[in-house]
DRENMARGU-887062 format. One record per residue (C-alpha): residue in one letter; residue number from 1; x, y, z. Coordinates in steps of 0.05 Angstrom, whole numbers, padded with zeros to 5 digits. Layout:
! residues N
@code:a pos:NUM u:X v:Y w:Z
...
END
This chain:
! residues 394
@code:m pos:1 u:01475 v:-01213 w:-00852
@code:a pos:2 u:01457 v:-01281 w:-00824
@code:l pos:3 u:01384 v:-01286 w:-00805
@code:l pos:4 u:01340 v:-01340 w:-00776
@code:n pos:5 u:01281 v:-01361 w:-00818
@code:k pos:6 u:01308 v:-01319 w:-00875
@code:n pos:7 u:01265 v:-01351 w:-00929
@code:p pos:8 u:01196 v:-01365 w:-00901
@code:k pos:9 u:01145 v:-01387 w:-00952
@code:a pos:10 u:01107 v:-01326 w:-00974
@code:k pos:11 u:01031 v:-01329 w:-00970
@code:p pos:12 u:00990 v:-01319 w:-01034
@code:l pos:13 u:00962 v:-01251 w:-01048
@code:v pos:14 u:00895 v:-01240 w:-01014
@code:a pos:15 u:00849 v:-01180 w:-01026
@code:r pos:16 u:00836 v:-01139 w:-00963
@code:p pos:17 u:00768 v:-01107 w:-00951
@code:s pos:18 u:00770 v:-01032 w:-00943
@code:g pos:19 u:00703 v:-01020 w:-00910
@code:s pos:20 u:00684 v:-01019 w:-00837
@code:g pos:21 u:00673 v:-01076 w:-00790
@code:a pos:22 u:00715 v:-01138 w:-00781
@code:g pos:23 u:00755 v:-01124 w:-00844
@code:q pos:24 u:00776 v:-01054 w:-00824
@code:v pos:25 u:00850 v:-01041 w:-00821
@code:s pos:26 u:00893 v:-00983 w:-00797
@code:s pos:27 u:00897 v:-00918 w:-00835
@code:q pos:28 u:00970 v:-00911 w:-00814
@code:r pos:29 u:01025 v:-00928 w:-00863
@code:p pos:30 u:01098 v:-00951 w:-00861
@code:v pos:31 u:01155 v:-00902 w:-00866
@code:q pos:32 u:01227 v:-00920 w:-00881
@code:a pos:33 u:01263 v:-00878 w:-00829
@code:a pos:34 u:01339 v:-00884 w:-00820
@code:k pos:35 u:01361 v:-00875 w:-00748
@code:r pos:36 u:01427 v:-00863 w:-00714
@code:p pos:37 u:01460 v:-00928 w:-00690
@code:p pos:38 u:01487 v:-00926 w:-00618
@code:c pos:39 u:01558 v:-00940 w:-00642
@code:l pos:40 u:01559 v:-00873 w:-00677
@code:v pos:41 u:01534 v:-00837 w:-00615
@code:g pos:42 u:01582 v:-00875 w:-00570
@code:c pos:43 u:01643 v:-00860 w:-00613
@code:p pos:44 u:01680 v:-00796 w:-00590
@code:s pos:45 u:01702 v:-00787 w:-00663
@code:f pos:46 u:01632 v:-00798 w:-00690
@code:n pos:47 u:01657 v:-00850 w:-00739
@code:a pos:48 u:01604 v:-00880 w:-00785
@code:v pos:49 u:01616 v:-00950 w:-00758
@code:r pos:50 u:01551 v:-00979 w:-00786
@code:g pos:51 u:01570 v:-00952 w:-00855
@code:w pos:52 u:01637 v:-00985 w:-00860
@code:l pos:53 u:01616 v:-01051 w:-00829
@code:t pos:54 u:01553 v:-01060 w:-00871
@code:i pos:55 u:01586 v:-01043 w:-00937
@code:v pos:56 u:01631 v:-01103 w:-00926
@code:a pos:57 u:01575 v:-01147 w:-00901
@code:q pos:58 u:01528 v:-01128 w:-00959
@code:r pos:59 u:01581 v:-01127 w:-01014
@code:g pos:60 u:01548 v:-01182 w:-01054
@code:k pos:61 u:01481 v:-01147 w:-01055
@code:l pos:62 u:01515 v:-01083 w:-01078
@code:g pos:63 u:01553 v:-01118 w:-01133
@code:l pos:64 u:01621 v:-01106 w:-01100
@code:g pos:65 u:01680 v:-01152 w:-01096
@code:l pos:66 u:01716 v:-01157 w:-01029
@code:p pos:67 u:01773 v:-01109 w:-01048
@code:e pos:68 u:01723 v:-01057 w:-01073
@code:a pos:69 u:01682 v:-01064 w:-01009
@code:l pos:70 u:01743 v:-01058 w:-00964
@code:e pos:71 u:01767 v:-00996 w:-01000
@code:a pos:72 u:01698 v:-00965 w:-00995
@code:a pos:73 u:01697 v:-00982 w:-00920
@code:w pos:74 u:01766 v:-00951 w:-00911
@code:k pos:75 u:01743 v:-00887 w:-00946
@code:i pos:76 u:01684 v:-00882 w:-00899
@code:m pos:77 u:01731 v:-00889 w:-00839
@code:v pos:78 u:01778 v:-00834 w:-00861
@code:e pos:79 u:01723 v:-00784 w:-00873
@code:t pos:80 u:01727 v:-00770 w:-00798
@code:n pos:81 u:01792 v:-00803 w:-00777
@code:p pos:82 u:01857 v:-00801 w:-00817
@code:l pos:83 u:01889 v:-00852 w:-00769
@code:p pos:84 u:01846 v:-00916 w:-00771
@code:a pos:85 u:01904 v:-00965 w:-00763
@code:v pos:86 u:01927 v:-00925 w:-00702
@code:m pos:87 u:01859 v:-00917 w:-00671
@code:g pos:88 u:01845 v:-00991 w:-00683
@code:r pos:89 u:01901 v:-01003 w:-00634
@code:v pos:90 u:01895 v:-00949 w:-00581
@code:c pos:91 u:01821 v:-00932 w:-00576
@code:p pos:92 u:01785 v:-00961 w:-00515
@code:a pos:93 u:01724 v:-00973 w:-00560
@code:p pos:94 u:01666 v:-00940 w:-00522
@code:c pos:95 u:01625 v:-00954 w:-00585
@code:e pos:96 u:01626 v:-01028 w:-00565
@code:d pos:97 u:01598 v:-01011 w:-00496
@code:v pos:98 u:01533 v:-00987 w:-00529
@code:c pos:99 u:01529 v:-01037 w:-00586
@code:n pos:100 u:01458 v:-01066 w:-00590
@code:r pos:101 u:01487 v:-01135 w:-00604
@code:k pos:102 u:01509 v:-01138 w:-00531
@code:e pos:103 u:01438 v:-01158 w:-00515
@code:k pos:104 u:01447 v:-01223 w:-00555
@code:d pos:105 u:01517 v:-01252 w:-00558
@code:g pos:106 u:01567 v:-01196 w:-00549
@code:a pos:107 u:01583 v:-01130 w:-00582
@code:v pos:108 u:01612 v:-01128 w:-00651
@code:s pos:109 u:01688 v:-01124 w:-00648
@code:i pos:110 u:01687 v:-01054 w:-00678
@code:n pos:111 u:01757 v:-01034 w:-00656
@code:a pos:112 u:01788 v:-01097 w:-00684
@code:t pos:113 u:01754 v:-01089 w:-00751
@code:e pos:114 u:01777 v:-01016 w:-00754
@code:r pos:115 u:01848 v:-01039 w:-00743
@code:w pos:116 u:01843 v:-01094 w:-00796
@code:i pos:117 u:01816 v:-01047 w:-00849
@code:g pos:118 u:01864 v:-00992 w:-00829
@code:d pos:119 u:01923 v:-01040 w:-00838
@code:w pos:120 u:01894 v:-01063 w:-00904
@code:g pos:121 u:01894 v:-00991 w:-00928
@code:l pos:122 u:01967 v:-00982 w:-00906
@code:e pos:123 u:01989 v:-01046 w:-00941
@code:r pos:124 u:01959 v:-01021 w:-01006
@code:k pos:125 u:01986 v:-00951 w:-00996
@code:l pos:126 u:01917 v:-00920 w:-01005
@code:p pos:127 u:01923 v:-00844 w:-01007
@code:l pos:128 u:01878 v:-00802 w:-00962
@code:p pos:129 u:01821 v:-00776 w:-01006
@code:r pos:130 u:01809 v:-00704 w:-01022
@code:a pos:131 u:01743 v:-00676 w:-00999
@code:a pos:132 u:01686 v:-00679 w:-01050
@code:k pos:133 u:01671 v:-00606 w:-01034
@code:q pos:134 u:01732 v:-00561 w:-01038
@code:a pos:135 u:01737 v:-00495 w:-01001
@code:p pos:136 u:01710 v:-00438 w:-01045
@code:r pos:137 u:01765 v:-00392 w:-01018
@code:p pos:138 u:01826 v:-00433 w:-00998
@code:g pos:139 u:01867 v:-00402 w:-00942
@code:k pos:140 u:01936 v:-00405 w:-00912
@code:i pos:141 u:01931 v:-00437 w:-00844
@code:a pos:142 u:01980 v:-00451 w:-00787
@code:v pos:143 u:01965 v:-00510 w:-00742
@code:v pos:144 u:02005 v:-00511 w:-00678
@code:g pos:145 u:02013 v:-00580 w:-00646
@code:a pos:146 u:02022 v:-00645 w:-00685
@code:g pos:147 u:01986 v:-00691 w:-00636
@code:p pos:148 u:01922 v:-00726 w:-00656
@code:a pos:149 u:01881 v:-00662 w:-00653
@code:g pos:150 u:01930 v:-00622 w:-00696
@code:l pos:151 u:01939 v:-00679 w:-00745
@code:s pos:152 u:01863 v:-00684 w:-00752
@code:s pos:153 u:01855 v:-00609 w:-00763
@code:a pos:154 u:01912 v:-00607 w:-00814
@code:y pos:155 u:01882 v:-00666 w:-00851
@code:q pos:156 u:01812 v:-00638 w:-00856
@code:l pos:157 u:01837 v:-00570 w:-00878
@code:a pos:158 u:01887 v:-00597 w:-00929
@code:r pos:159 u:01838 v:-00644 w:-00961
@code:r pos:160 u:01792 v:-00584 w:-00975
@code:g pos:161 u:01847 v:-00548 w:-01012
@code:h pos:162 u:01874 v:-00503 w:-00957
@code:s pos:163 u:01949 v:-00491 w:-00951
@code:v pos:164 u:01970 v:-00519 w:-00883
@code:t pos:165 u:02034 v:-00512 w:-00843
@code:l pos:166 u:02038 v:-00556 w:-00781
@code:f pos:167 u:02084 v:-00532 w:-00725
@code:e pos:168 u:02108 v:-00582 w:-00672
@code:a pos:169 u:02155 v:-00571 w:-00613
@code:a pos:170 u:02181 v:-00643 w:-00614
@code:a pos:171 u:02227 v:-00672 w:-00666
@code:a pos:172 u:02172 v:-00718 w:-00693
@code:a pos:173 u:02097 v:-00713 w:-00701
@code:g pos:174 u:02048 v:-00755 w:-00662
@code:g pos:175 u:02043 v:-00722 w:-00594
@code:i pos:176 u:02015 v:-00769 w:-00541
@code:l pos:177 u:02013 v:-00826 w:-00591
@code:r pos:178 u:02088 v:-00825 w:-00599
@code:a pos:179 u:02107 v:-00804 w:-00528
@code:s pos:180 u:02061 v:-00846 w:-00485
@code:v pos:181 u:02038 v:-00909 w:-00523
@code:p pos:182 u:02087 v:-00968 w:-00519
@code:a pos:183 u:02111 v:-00999 w:-00584
@code:s pos:184 u:02081 v:-01065 w:-00563
@code:r pos:185 u:02013 v:-01032 w:-00570
@code:l pos:186 u:02027 v:-00982 w:-00626
@code:p pos:187 u:02086 v:-00998 w:-00671
@code:l pos:188 u:02119 v:-00933 w:-00693
@code:h pos:189 u:02120 v:-00955 w:-00766
@code:v pos:190 u:02044 v:-00955 w:-00765
@code:l pos:191 u:02040 v:-00885 w:-00735
@code:d pos:192 u:02093 v:-00859 w:-00783
@code:a pos:193 u:02058 v:-00889 w:-00844
@code:e pos:194 u:01991 v:-00856 w:-00826
@code:i pos:195 u:02024 v:-00789 w:-00812
@code:a pos:196 u:02061 v:-00793 w:-00878
@code:r pos:197 u:01994 v:-00796 w:-00915
@code:i pos:198 u:01974 v:-00730 w:-00884
@code:l pos:199 u:02040 v:-00700 w:-00909
@code:d pos:200 u:02024 v:-00727 w:-00978
@code:l pos:201 u:01963 v:-00681 w:-00981
@code:g pos:202 u:02012 v:-00623 w:-00983
@code:v pos:203 u:02017 v:-00607 w:-00909
@code:t pos:204 u:02084 v:-00574 w:-00891
@code:f pos:205 u:02115 v:-00596 w:-00825
@code:r pos:206 u:02157 v:-00549 w:-00782
@code:l pos:207 u:02185 v:-00595 w:-00728
@code:s pos:208 u:02226 v:-00575 w:-00667
@code:t pos:209 u:02190 v:-00508 w:-00668
@code:r pos:210 u:02157 v:-00488 w:-00603
@code:l pos:211 u:02104 v:-00433 w:-00598
@code:g pos:212 u:02133 v:-00375 w:-00558
@code:d pos:213 u:02204 v:-00398 w:-00571
@code:g pos:214 u:02215 v:-00417 w:-00643
@code:v pos:215 u:02156 v:-00377 w:-00668
@code:s pos:216 u:02107 v:-00327 w:-00636
@code:l pos:217 u:02032 v:-00326 w:-00640
@code:e pos:218 u:02036 v:-00254 w:-00665
@code:t pos:219 u:02081 v:-00276 w:-00722
@code:l pos:220 u:02032 v:-00332 w:-00741
@code:r pos:221 u:01973 v:-00285 w:-00740
@code:a pos:222 u:02009 v:-00237 w:-00786
@code:g pos:223 u:02032 v:-00291 w:-00835
@code:f pos:224 u:01970 v:-00336 w:-00839
@code:d pos:225 u:01896 v:-00327 w:-00852
@code:a pos:226 u:01879 v:-00369 w:-00791
@code:v pos:227 u:01916 v:-00403 w:-00733
@code:c pos:228 u:01893 v:-00468 w:-00703
@code:l pos:229 u:01921 v:-00482 w:-00633
@code:a pos:230 u:01920 v:-00557 w:-00619
@code:l pos:231 u:01960 v:-00556 w:-00555
@code:g pos:232 u:01910 v:-00584 w:-00505
@code:e pos:233 u:01905 v:-00547 w:-00439
@code:a pos:234 u:01972 v:-00512 w:-00452
@code:a pos:235 u:01941 v:-00466 w:-00505
@code:p pos:236 u:01948 v:-00392 w:-00484
@code:d pos:237 u:01888 v:-00347 w:-00470
@code:e pos:238 u:01905 v:-00311 w:-00534
@code:a pos:239 u:01868 v:-00369 w:-00567
@code:h pos:240 u:01806 v:-00325 w:-00565
@code:e pos:241 u:01836 v:-00270 w:-00609
@code:p pos:242 u:01807 v:-00260 w:-00679
@code:g pos:243 u:01831 v:-00310 w:-00729
@code:v pos:244 u:01857 v:-00357 w:-00675
@code:f pos:245 u:01820 v:-00422 w:-00663
@code:r pos:246 u:01832 v:-00468 w:-00605
@code:v pos:247 u:01821 v:-00543 w:-00605
@code:s pos:248 u:01793 v:-00568 w:-00539
@code:p pos:249 u:01805 v:-00614 w:-00502
@code:g pos:250 u:01866 v:-00625 w:-00545
@code:g pos:251 u:01906 v:-00689 w:-00539
@code:d pos:252 u:01884 v:-00716 w:-00471
@code:v pos:253 u:01834 v:-00766 w:-00501
@code:v pos:254 u:01856 v:-00788 w:-00570
@code:a pos:255 u:01788 v:-00803 w:-00602
@code:a pos:256 u:01758 v:-00738 w:-00574
@code:a pos:257 u:01820 v:-00700 w:-00597
@code:i pos:258 u:01811 v:-00725 w:-00668
@code:e pos:259 u:01738 v:-00705 w:-00668
@code:n pos:260 u:01751 v:-00636 w:-00638
@code:g pos:261 u:01807 v:-00626 w:-00688
@code:r pos:262 u:01758 v:-00641 w:-00744
@code:r pos:263 u:01706 v:-00593 w:-00715
@code:t pos:264 u:01757 v:-00538 w:-00709
@code:a pos:265 u:01776 v:-00548 w:-00781
@code:d pos:266 u:01702 v:-00541 w:-00799
@code:e pos:267 u:01700 v:-00475 w:-00761
@code:i pos:268 u:01762 v:-00449 w:-00796
@code:d pos:269 u:01737 v:-00470 w:-00864
@code:a pos:270 u:01671 v:-00435 w:-00851
@code:h pos:271 u:01706 v:-00373 w:-00826
@code:l pos:272 u:01750 v:-00367 w:-00888
@code:s pos:273 u:01693 v:-00384 w:-00936
@code:g pos:274 u:01643 v:-00337 w:-00904
@code:v pos:275 u:01592 v:-00394 w:-00901
@code:p pos:276 u:01563 v:-00407 w:-00831
@code:l pos:277 u:01565 v:-00478 w:-00805
@code:a pos:278 u:01499 v:-00514 w:-00811
@code:a pos:279 u:01470 v:-00539 w:-00745
@code:p pos:280 u:01471 v:-00615 w:-00743
@code:a pos:281 u:01404 v:-00651 w:-00743
@code:p pos:282 u:01421 v:-00713 w:-00703
@code:g pos:283 u:01354 v:-00749 w:-00704
@code:p pos:284 u:01334 v:-00808 w:-00660
@code:t pos:285 u:01383 v:-00861 w:-00637
@code:i pos:286 u:01357 v:-00932 w:-00641
@code:g pos:287 u:01361 v:-00974 w:-00578
@code:p pos:288 u:01359 v:-01049 w:-00566
@code:e pos:289 u:01284 v:-01048 w:-00554
@code:r pos:290 u:01272 v:-01034 w:-00628
@code:i pos:291 u:01316 v:-01092 w:-00651
@code:k pos:292 u:01287 v:-01161 w:-00666
@code:h pos:293 u:01346 v:-01198 w:-00634
@code:a pos:294 u:01317 v:-01267 w:-00645
@code:t pos:295 u:01315 v:-01255 w:-00720
@code:y pos:296 u:01391 v:-01254 w:-00725
@code:a pos:297 u:01429 v:-01320 w:-00724
@code:p pos:298 u:01474 v:-01330 w:-00664
@code:q pos:299 u:01548 v:-01317 w:-00676
@code:p pos:300 u:01599 v:-01310 w:-00620
@code:r pos:301 u:01644 v:-01249 w:-00619
@code:a pos:302 u:01713 v:-01258 w:-00649
@code:t pos:303 u:01774 v:-01264 w:-00604
@code:r pos:304 u:01839 v:-01232 w:-00626
@code:a pos:305 u:01903 v:-01273 w:-00624
@code:t pos:306 u:01958 v:-01247 w:-00578
@code:r pos:307 u:02032 v:-01262 w:-00568
@code:t pos:308 u:02055 v:-01302 w:-00509
@code:p pos:309 u:02088 v:-01268 w:-00449
@code:e pos:310 u:02152 v:-01305 w:-00467
@code:e pos:311 u:02152 v:-01276 w:-00538
@code:l pos:312 u:02141 v:-01206 w:-00511
@code:a pos:313 u:02196 v:-01214 w:-00458
@code:a pos:314 u:02245 v:-01235 w:-00512
@code:d pos:315 u:02229 v:-01174 w:-00555
@code:p pos:316 u:02190 v:-01116 w:-00523
@code:l pos:317 u:02182 v:-01083 w:-00591
@code:l pos:318 u:02138 v:-01139 w:-00617
@code:e pos:319 u:02064 v:-01121 w:-00622
@code:a pos:320 u:02025 v:-01158 w:-00568
@code:d pos:321 u:01958 v:-01159 w:-00604
@code:l pos:322 u:01959 v:-01196 w:-00670
@code:g pos:323 u:01889 v:-01173 w:-00691
@code:l pos:324 u:01836 v:-01210 w:-00730
@code:t pos:325 u:01843 v:-01257 w:-00789
@code:e pos:326 u:01807 v:-01239 w:-00854
@code:e pos:327 u:01756 v:-01294 w:-00839
@code:q pos:328 u:01742 v:-01263 w:-00771
@code:l pos:329 u:01736 v:-01194 w:-00801
@code:l pos:330 u:01682 v:-01218 w:-00849
@code:i pos:331 u:01645 v:-01253 w:-00793
@code:e pos:332 u:01647 v:-01191 w:-00749
@code:a pos:333 u:01622 v:-01147 w:-00806
@code:d pos:334 u:01565 v:-01196 w:-00816
@code:r pos:335 u:01548 v:-01193 w:-00742
@code:c pos:336 u:01530 v:-01119 w:-00747
@code:y pos:337 u:01455 v:-01110 w:-00738
@code:s pos:338 u:01453 v:-01051 w:-00785
@code:c pos:339 u:01413 v:-01017 w:-00730
@code:g pos:340 u:01363 v:-00967 w:-00757
@code:m pos:341 u:01380 v:-00980 w:-00830
@code:c pos:342 u:01356 v:-01028 w:-00884
@code:f pos:343 u:01404 v:-01085 w:-00900
@code:d pos:344 u:01361 v:-01123 w:-00950
@code:c pos:345 u:01337 v:-01179 w:-00906
@code:e pos:346 u:01277 v:-01185 w:-00954
@code:r pos:347 u:01227 v:-01195 w:-00898
@code:c pos:348 u:01183 v:-01135 w:-00913
@code:w pos:349 u:01184 v:-01153 w:-00987
@code:m pos:350 u:01167 v:-01226 w:-00975
@code:f pos:351 u:01113 v:-01216 w:-00923
@code:c pos:352 u:01075 v:-01159 w:-00956
@code:q pos:353 u:01015 v:-01192 w:-00988
@code:n pos:354 u:00997 v:-01130 w:-01029
@code:e pos:355 u:01065 v:-01121 w:-01061
@code:g pos:356 u:01077 v:-01055 w:-01025
@code:f pos:357 u:01153 v:-01061 w:-01031
@code:r pos:358 u:01191 v:-01059 w:-01096
@code:k pos:359 u:01264 v:-01079 w:-01102
@code:v pos:360 u:01309 v:-01022 w:-01125
@code:p pos:361 u:01343 v:-01041 w:-01191
@code:n pos:362 u:01411 v:-01011 w:-01172
@code:p pos:363 u:01414 v:-01011 w:-01096
@code:t pos:364 u:01460 v:-00968 w:-01054
@code:p pos:365 u:01478 v:-00981 w:-00981
@code:g pos:366 u:01414 v:-00976 w:-00940
@code:h pos:367 u:01368 v:-00966 w:-00999
@code:y pos:368 u:01342 v:-01032 w:-01026
@code:y pos:369 u:01266 v:-01023 w:-01031
@code:s pos:370 u:01217 v:-00970 w:-01052
@code:l pos:371 u:01151 v:-00963 w:-01016
@code:m pos:372 u:01088 v:-00968 w:-01058
@code:l pos:373 u:01039 v:-00936 w:-01009
@code:d pos:374 u:00980 v:-00940 w:-01058
@code:a pos:375 u:00984 v:-01016 w:-01050
@code:c pos:376 u:00987 v:-01014 w:-00974
@code:n pos:377 u:00926 v:-01035 w:-00934
@code:g pos:378 u:00954 v:-01017 w:-00866
@code:c pos:379 u:00965 v:-01087 w:-00838
@code:k pos:380 u:01030 v:-01064 w:-00803
@code:k pos:381 u:01064 v:-01130 w:-00816
@code:c pos:382 u:01126 v:-01098 w:-00847
@code:a pos:383 u:01139 v:-01054 w:-00786
@code:n pos:384 u:01128 v:-01112 w:-00739
@code:i pos:385 u:01178 v:-01158 w:-00773
@code:c pos:386 u:01233 v:-01107 w:-00792
@code:p pos:387 u:01294 v:-01133 w:-00753
@code:s pos:388 u:01334 v:-01069 w:-00752
@code:g pos:389 u:01280 v:-01019 w:-00733
@code:f pos:390 u:01284 v:-00984 w:-00800
@code:i pos:391 u:01209 v:-00983 w:-00814
@code:d pos:392 u:01165 v:-00938 w:-00772
@code:w pos:393 u:01089 v:-00937 w:-00769
@code:v pos:394 u:01055 v:-00869 w:-00774
END
């Protein structure tokens, strides 16, 4: 993370009086409080954008080489979205509309970095990871509809150890992604490669099989422990019958469909396991008013290269957007403010005259310093200079 005045000369330690009068200081103390970044809230898929950007930007501080950091970033992406290379091409990026960096020199190119890392994962044939927590009672599940919602549900269920059969009326999976997005925007080989990874988790595809024609809902209910209908607005009313779960709104908005597919998978997993879903505790979202914009060094937003109209006219199957270079990717990752989270700028550690912050010997993303409150005299300097709004004062 590039900062202005990153290494100011620290002042010598000075004892602070604790009595009353002119030397009296606040009884309040700093609290390290992680907050939700606006990109997370603005993303219909609730992707942990800050997480995968900052692990690349902070790789040196975490002792990671670039390949290790990129793989870690890819794994963060696919926790919520099994199609990062696809979404890096088709998503309209509402996360960028709320990026706090807009207040300075332009939003981070989140969508372009998602595409770059997604492509990087495809080039290295990274397999989709199994979930850390497997289902205690794996079930046999039918997912009807192989658009983005159905693919998302099938992925989330299969990675937890459930047996999944995916039914699709068309001759190929993808739904709106295959039927409505031109190849100049989404090459079919990218879509096919990301779908193939879901198959590799053990998902069985039944293509050219339409609900109500090739197979009935009654048959699915009798043969499976649960049925997931990912058909958009075309799902029958029978979707409310026991053991039948409907994904809504389905495939009309791709990012929302992926998120709703994931949530439906959570519901099915909870239903089969007999464990109720925990209510999310969202917490506060940090806005631009908490960011010290002037602290961050200026850096213009990256511009993606595109093909010329003449090139596209000569071959309409060519991809129009050429994406970012690796150098641009690293710059964009570094532009992330790490809103609401520590990114080891060292300012609290350098400016605290009482040594109230200790560096963590083996840091992890977002956790670089421990607070030593016994040493704190309540001067509030750390909270006042924290660029990302991570430190509160209570």
